C-alpha positions in Angstrom: 0.0 0.0 0.0 2.8 2.4 0.8 4.2 1.8 -2.7 1.0 3.1 -4.2 1.0 6.2 -2.0 4.6 7.1 -2.5 5.6 5.1 -5.6 5.2 7.7 -8.4 8.3 6.3 -10.1 6.9 2.8 -10.5 3.3 3.3 -11.6 0.3 5.4 -10.7 -0.1 6.7 -7.1 -3.2 6.3 -5.0 -4.1 10.0 -5.8 -4.0 9.2 -9.5 -6.4 6.3 -9.0 -8.9 8.6 -7.3 -8.6 11.1 -10.1 -9.1 8.4 -12.7 -12.1 7.0 -10.9 -13.7 10.5 -10.7 -12.8 12.0 -14.1 -11.5 9.3 -16.4 -12.9 6.6 -18.6 -10.6 3.6 -19.6 -10.5 3.3 -23.4 -7.7 0.8 -24.0 -4.5 -1.0 -23.0 -1.4 -1.5 -25.2 0.9 -4.5 -25.5 3.2 -3.1 -22.8 0.3 -2.9 -20.2 0.0 0.9 -20.3 -3.6 2.0 -19.8 -5.2 4.9 -21.7 -7.9 7.2 -20.5 -10.3 9.8 -21.8 -11.9 12.5 -19.6 -15.6 12.3 -19.1 -16.0 16.0 -19.7 -14.3 18.6 -21.9 -12.0 20.1 -19.3 -9.2 21.4 -21.5 -8.9 25.1 -22.6 -9.9 24.3 -26.2 -13.0 22.2 -25.4 -11.5 18.8 -26.2 -11.7 15.9 -23.9 -8.3 15.3 -22.1 -6.4 12.1 -22.9 -3.8 10.5 -20.7 -1.8 7.3 -20.0 -0.8 5.5 -16.8 2.4 3.5 -17.4 2.9 -0.1 -16.5 5.9 0.2 -14.2 8.4 3.0 -14.6 7.0 6.1 -16.2 8.8 6.5 -19.5 7.2 8.2 -22.5 9.2 6.1 -25.0 7.1 3.1 -23.8 4.1 4.5 -25.7 3.7 2.8 -29.1 3.2 5.1 -32.2 -0.5 4.5 -32.7 -1.3 5.4 -29.0 1.1 8.4 -29.2 -0.8 9.8 -32.1 -4.1 9.3 -30.2 -2.7 11.0 -27.1 -1.6 14.0 -29.1 -4.9 14.4 -31.0 -3.3 13.4 -34.3 -5.8 10.6 -34.6 -9.4 10.8 -33.5 -10.1 7.1 -33.7 -8.8 4.8 -30.9 -6.0 2.4 -32.0 -8.2 -0.4 -30.8 -10.9 0.6 -33.3 -8.7 1.6 -36.2 -5.0 0.5 -35.8 -2.3 2.1 -37.9 -1.5 0.1 -41.0 1.8 -1.8 -40.7 4.3 -1.8 -43.5 6.4 -5.0 -44.3 9.6 -3.2 -43.3 8.4 -1.8 -40.0 9.8 -3.4 -36.8 7.9 -3.7 -33.5 8.1 -0.8 -31.2 10.7 -0.9 -28.5 11.1 1.6 -25.6 14.3 3.5 -25.2 16.6 1.1 -23.4 19.4 3.6 -22.7 20.6 3.3 -19.1 19.2 -0.2 -18.7 21.1 -3.5 -18.7 19.5 -4.2 -22.1 21.0 -1.1 -23.7 23.1 -1.6 -26.8 26.8 -1.3 -26.2 28.9 -1.1 -29.4 32.1 -3.1 -29.8 34.9 -1.5 -27.9 32.6 0.3 -25.4 34.0 0.4 -21.9 30.5 -0.5 -20.7 30.4 -3.7 -22.9 33.3 -5.7 -21.7 36.0 -3.1 -21.0 38.3 -4.4 -23.7 39.0 -2.1 -26.7 40.2 -3.5 -30.0 43.9 -2.8 -30.7 44.8 0.0 -33.1 45.2 -1.3 -36.7 47.6 1.4 -38.0 45.0 3.0 -40.2 44.7 6.0 -37.8 46.9 9.1 -38.3 46.7 11.8 -35.7 46.0 15.3 -36.8 48.9 17.7 -36.6 48.5 21.4 -37.0 50.6 22.9 -39.8 
């Protein structure tokens, strides 16, 4: 219970749940477990109904897939559950930004990878001012 009260870094707090229960309507969930909501009334300055997301786990905006991102930012009026974006054959699945995590990509020679740099091959010539 204390994690829900003070755990704003690992999901929605208890205050967020009260706000959602009072003002929000659940409209969908993505493949990462993020939940999307639409306000019951038009409470924004331009008369549109507010849209928001509660993240599954750590709050990171890169965990929102492109179709839900477009819906959150009013690019698309239709929900991605009703009208998903067409997928091209060359498109890969959405991945959140993994920088700073153990699953981050570390190039060959990176000190974070294994700490061993490849030896110089002799094709490098240092710059010398003339």
